[in-house]
C-alpha positions as CSV (number, residue, x, y, z in Angstrom):
1,M,30.1,-47.5,47.5
2,S,27.5,-44.8,47.1
3,P,27.7,-41.9,44.3
4,M,29.4,-38.8,45.2
5,P,27.1,-35.8,45.6
6,I,27.6,-33.2,42.6
7,K,28.1,-29.9,44.1
8,A,27.5,-26.8,41.9
9,K,30.4,-24.9,41.4
10,G,29.9,-21.2,42.0
11,F,26.4,-21.7,43.8
12,K,27.4,-20.5,46.9
13,N,28.0,-16.8,45.0
14,S,25.1,-16.6,42.6
15,K,22.3,-14.7,42.4
16,A,20.0,-17.5,42.9
17,A,21.6,-18.5,46.5
18,T,21.5,-15.1,47.6
19,Y,17.4,-15.3,45.9
20,L,17.1,-18.2,48.2
21,S,18.9,-16.8,50.7
22,I,16.7,-13.9,50.7
23,G,13.4,-16.1,50.8
24,S,14.6,-17.9,53.6
25,T,15.5,-14.6,55.6
26,A,12.0,-13.3,54.9
27,F,10.4,-16.4,55.2
28,G,11.9,-16.3,59.2
29,A,9.8,-13.3,59.5
30,I,6.7,-14.8,59.9
31,S,8.0,-16.8,62.5
32,V,8.8,-13.3,64.3
33,A,6.1,-11.8,63.9
34,K,3.9,-14.2,64.9
35,Q,6.0,-14.6,68.6
36,A,5.9,-10.5,69.0
37,R,2.4,-11.1,69.0
38,M,2.1,-14.1,71.2
39,A,4.7,-12.3,73.7
40,R,2.1,-9.2,73.3
41,K,-1.0,-11.2,74.1
42,D,0.6,-12.8,77.1
43,N,2.0,-9.0,78.3
44,D,5.7,-11.4,77.9
45,T,8.4,-8.6,78.0
46,L,11.2,-10.7,77.7
47,R,9.6,-12.7,75.0
48,L,8.8,-9.5,73.4
49,V,12.4,-8.3,73.4
50,D,13.5,-11.1,71.8
51,A,11.4,-10.9,68.9
52,V,12.8,-7.1,68.3
53,V,16.3,-8.8,68.5
54,S,15.3,-11.6,66.5
55,A,13.8,-9.1,63.9
56,A,16.6,-6.7,63.6
57,A,18.6,-9.3,62.6
58,I,16.5,-10.2,60.2
59,V,16.5,-6.6,59.0
60,T,20.8,-6.2,59.0
61,G,20.6,-9.7,57.2
62,L,18.6,-8.9,54.1
63,A,20.2,-5.7,54.0
64,L,23.7,-7.7,53.8
65,L,22.2,-9.9,51.0
66,Y,20.6,-6.8,49.3
67,R,24.3,-5.7,48.8
68,E,25.5,-8.9,48.0
69,L,23.0,-8.7,45.2
70,K,24.3,-5.3,43.9
71,K,27.7,-6.3,43.9
72,L,26.6,-9.7,41.7
73,G,25.6,-6.8,39.4
74,D,22.0,-8.0,39.0
75,D,19.8,-6.5,36.6
76,D,16.6,-6.5,38.7
77,V,14.5,-3.6,37.8
78,L,13.7,-3.3,41.6
79,L,17.5,-3.1,42.9
80,G,17.5,0.5,40.7
């Protein structure tokens, strides 16, 4: 029998998890920026529209994560 994986209770709704999600989401912005740059270089309107929609999703996701951090009562100076 293999050992059962240990789950961190409450990690999903923790500040650390939220910061990790923010980092992951922001990292995805790099890929979208590359996609937009290549689309403009190739004059590919459809790929450019896809990049813009993806960027909007990233911005929305970051805003939701920021709101979650505020709910968690983070004392971080950057959040005000």
